[in-house]
C-alpha positions, -999 to 999 in steps of 0.1 A, spaced: 384 -863 -203 414 -845 -199 435 -880 -204 419 -882 -238 444 -877 -267 437 -842 -286 428 -863 -316 400 -880 -297 386 -848 -284 388 -831 -319 370 -860 -333 342 -852 -308 341 -817 -313 337 -821 -350 301 -831 -343 294 -796 -328 297 -761 -347 324 -736 -347 301 -715 -323 301 -744 -298 339 -749 -299 344 -717 -291 324 -718 -262 336 -751 -250 372 -740 -251 372 -727 -217 362 -762 -198 394 -774 -195 432 -775 -208 423 -805 -230 393 -787 -247 413 -755 -250 443 -772 -270 416 -792 -293 399 -761 -297 430 -745 -312 440 -776 -336 439 -771 -372 427 -808 -372 395 -797 -360 391 -766 -381 399 -786 -412 364 -803 -405 347 -771 -404 361 -757 -437 338 -769 -469 352 -800 -482 361 -780 -514 381 -753 -497 412 -759 -521 390 -755 -551 374 -721 -536 410 -709 -529 421 -716 -565 394 -696 -577 409 -662 -566 420 -641 -594 449 -627 -574 478 -649 -573 496 -634 -542 463 -640 -523 461 -674 -533 495 -681 -519 488 -661 -487 455 -683 -482 472 -714 -490 500 -705 -462 474 -702 -433 467 -728 -408 431 -741 -409 418 -722 -383 433 -689 -394 419 -698 -428 386 -703 -417 382 -668 -396 397 -651 -428 370 -663 -450 344 -657 -423 357 -620 -420 369 -614 -458 346 -622 -486 368 -638 -512 366 -627 -547 365 -657 -572 364 -660 -610 364 -627 -629 362 -607 -596 328 -603 -599 314 -630 -575 325 -636 -538 324 -666 -513 326 -661 -476 319 -685 -446 291 -681 -421 311 -678 -388 287 -695 -365 285 -727 -387 311 -725 -416 283 -729 -445 288 -709 -476 276 -676 -482 278 -666 -522 273 -631 -539 268 -623 -574 279 -589 -583 258 -566 -606 282 -570 -636 274 -610 -637 235 -606 -634 213 -604 -667 190 -573 -669 170 -557 -696 178 -523 -679 215 -521 -681 210 -494 -706 197 -473 -678 227 -482 -653 262 -470 -654 292 -487 -636 302 -467 -605 331 -471 -580 317 -474 -545 342 -473 -520 319 -496 -495 314 -523 -521 333 -557 -521 335 -553 -562 354 -529 -583 321 -515 -596 285 -514 -587 255 -505 -609 241 -468 -606 204 -474 -614 185 -442 -629 157 -426 -612 122 -438 -622 130 -466 -647 117 -502 -647 142 -529 -634 141 -563 -647 166 -584 -631 172 -623 -639 198 -649 -632 206 -681 -614 230 -700 -593 239 -738 -590 232 -754 -556 268 -769 -560 281 -735 -552 264 -735 -518 265 -758 -488 244 -787 -491 214 -798 -472 210 -762 -461 183 -737 -461 191 -704 -477 178 -669 -483 185 -648 -512 188 -608 -508 187 -580 -533 216 -558 -520 213 -522 -526 224 -487 -516 205 -452 -517 224 -423 -529 213 -404 -500 201 -418 -466 170 -398 -468 156 -419 -498 151 -448 -473 120 -432 -457 109 -421 -492 114 -454 -508 80 -463 -523 80 -480 -556 49 -475 -576 45 -510 -574 60 -536 -545 93 -550 -557 85 -584 -565 114 -607 -567 107 -644 -575 132 -675 -562 123 -709 -573 139 -741 -585 145 -747 -621 118 -766 -639 94 -759 -610 59 -754 -620 44 -721 -625 21 -719 -598 43 -731 -574 66 -703 -582 41 -678 -573 41 -692 -538 75 -682 -535 69 -644 -542 77 -617 -518 69 -581 -514 102 -567 -500 112 -534 -484 148 -526 -478 164 -534 -444 197 -521 -429 227 -545 -430 258 -544 -410 282 -535 -438 263 -501 -445 242 -515 -473 205 -523 -475 188 -557 -485 155 -569 -498 146 -606 -491 140 -622 -522 129 -657 -510 140 -689 -492 150 -724 -506 165 -757 -495 198 -773 -511 188 -807 -519 213 -818 -545 240 -804 -567 224 -809 -600 197 -781 -592 197 -746 -602 181 -718 -584 164 -690 -604 162 -654 -592 138 -630 -610 130 -593 -602 98 -585 -620 95 -551 -640 93 -524 -608 92 -489 -614 116 -471 -587 110 -436 -574 145 -428 -563 182 -435 -576 201 -464 -561 233 -484 -562 228 -520 -570 256 -543 -555 244 -578 -562 224 -607 -552 236 -625 -518 227 -660 -509 231 -666 -472 223 -695 -448 193 -691 -425 191 -712 -392 154 -722 -394 132 -737 -419 116 -718 -446 92 -692 -433 
């Protein structure tokens, strides 16, 4: 194997995953050279990564990302979600697979309760502002994302991302009714939509925020749109709403 050209080893490793490549790198000098090759890491980046970078609202960041070798770019997009468009959405890569993670910020989400929340600067947020939602109101949030913004033929879960004003609110978080998020494909029959309903409770995230799973789906084609909908729910405590995040899941829909 050590006699094979690095290019050939890269072609073989391209059928594995970034996680596997990092493990295999220690097998031999040839594998280590291939694992460091930008030729290999280019195959792990999304095919449309130049278009993704071009969506950055920061010209200096755009030039910085374009100057990075493919391996460095891969890990940068894994560790630092990229603000895109108007700066109210982000895209990142799942480090172990290279699949896209996408978050729509609260400012780009339709809600019938926006008059009951205010924009607030939150240091831990990836966005300029998050939504500070008032105590004891009914929330109703709707929106959609096109499947072409996500990785194809991938299982995803959607998450309602929030933070409580005070940590002790986690223990007292009891909506008068369960949070009822729905997640379904555009055009799906009403009865089938009900099967995807979750009754969520906040779970801690690594970034200090909380999240409530809204549902799961499979990206079968670029022409599909995924609808997310949080039905009217009255909450008993104030919270900060950051957005809706879509992340790949390793197993099939549960």
